C-alpha positions as CSV (number, residue, x, y, z in Angstrom):
1,M,72.2,33.6,169.1
2,R,71.0,30.6,167.4
3,E,74.3,28.8,167.3
4,P,76.6,30.3,170.0
5,W,79.3,27.8,169.2
6,L,79.9,29.5,165.9
7,F,80.4,32.9,167.6
8,W,82.5,31.7,170.5
9,G,84.5,29.3,168.3
10,S,85.3,32.1,165.9
11,L,86.4,34.4,168.7
12,A,88.5,31.6,170.3
13,V,90.5,31.4,167.0
14,I,91.4,35.1,167.0
15,P,94.3,34.7,169.6
16,F,96.0,32.3,167.1
17,A,95.9,35.0,164.4
18,I,97.3,37.6,166.9
19,A,100.1,35.1,167.9
20,C,101.0,34.8,164.2
21,F,101.3,38.5,163.9
22,V,103.4,38.8,167.0
23,I,105.8,36.0,166.0
24,A,106.0,37.6,162.5
25,M,107.2,40.8,164.0
26,R,110.0,39.0,165.9
27,V,111.3,36.7,163.1
28,T,114.3,37.8,161.1
29,S,113.6,35.9,157.9
30,E,111.6,37.9,155.4
31,R,110.0,34.8,153.9
32,L,108.9,33.5,157.2
33,T,107.6,36.9,158.2
34,R,105.4,37.1,155.1
35,A,104.2,33.5,155.6
36,L,103.2,34.2,159.2
37,E,101.4,37.5,158.3
38,V,99.4,35.7,155.6
39,A,98.5,32.8,157.9
40,G,97.3,35.3,160.6
41,E,95.3,37.2,158.1
42,I,93.7,34.1,156.7
43,I,92.8,33.0,160.2
44,A,91.3,36.4,161.1
45,G,89.7,36.8,157.7
46,L,87.7,33.6,158.2
47,A,86.9,33.9,161.9
48,L,85.8,37.6,162.0
49,P,83.0,37.4,159.4
50,L,81.6,34.3,161.0
51,A,81.5,35.9,164.4
52,G,80.1,39.1,162.9
53,Y,77.3,37.2,161.1
54,E,76.3,35.2,164.1
55,G,76.5,38.1,166.6
56,G,75.1,40.8,164.3
57,F,72.4,39.2,162.3
58,R,71.3,36.0,164.0
59,Y,71.1,37.5,167.5
60,L,67.6,37.9,169.0
61,A,67.3,41.5,170.2
62,K,64.8,42.7,172.8
63,D,64.5,46.2,171.5
64,I,65.5,48.4,168.6
65,W,68.6,49.8,170.4
66,E,70.0,46.4,171.1
67,L,69.3,45.5,167.4
68,K,71.2,48.5,166.2
69,A,74.2,47.8,168.5
70,Q,74.4,44.2,167.5
71,T,74.0,44.9,163.8
72,S,76.7,47.6,163.9
73,A,79.2,45.3,165.8
74,G,78.5,42.5,163.4
75,L,79.1,44.7,160.4
76,L,82.4,45.9,161.9
77,F,83.6,42.3,162.4
78,I,82.5,41.4,158.8
79,T,84.3,44.5,157.4
80,L,87.5,43.7,159.3
81,G,87.4,40.1,158.0
82,V,86.9,41.2,154.4
83,L,89.8,43.7,154.7
84,C,92.0,40.9,156.0
85,I,91.1,38.6,153.0
86,A,91.6,41.5,150.6
87,D,95.0,42.2,152.0
88,V,96.0,38.5,151.6
89,I,94.8,38.7,148.0
90,A,96.8,41.8,147.4
91,K,99.9,40.2,148.9
92,A,99.4,37.2,146.7
93,F,99.4,39.3,143.5
94,D,102.3,41.4,144.7
95,K,104.7,38.6,144.0
């Protein structure tokens, strides 16, 4: 990795997104539930593609198998992040 702080910093933010989802499941207010879900998805939607890009495409691989594994894991993180952002946009236009 050329900038490991980007990868590890992005992964360190993911527990905050998970905490938002867990709290959103426990809250009784519909408005607060929706706000916490959106906050968690925005956090995850920004952190996952950054971690995927750094881990999947800027990682120096030693052989072709390691390159394939890192690229596929990076693409998975990027895809999950894009899906989170797409869900936030869909929730915004649902109002």
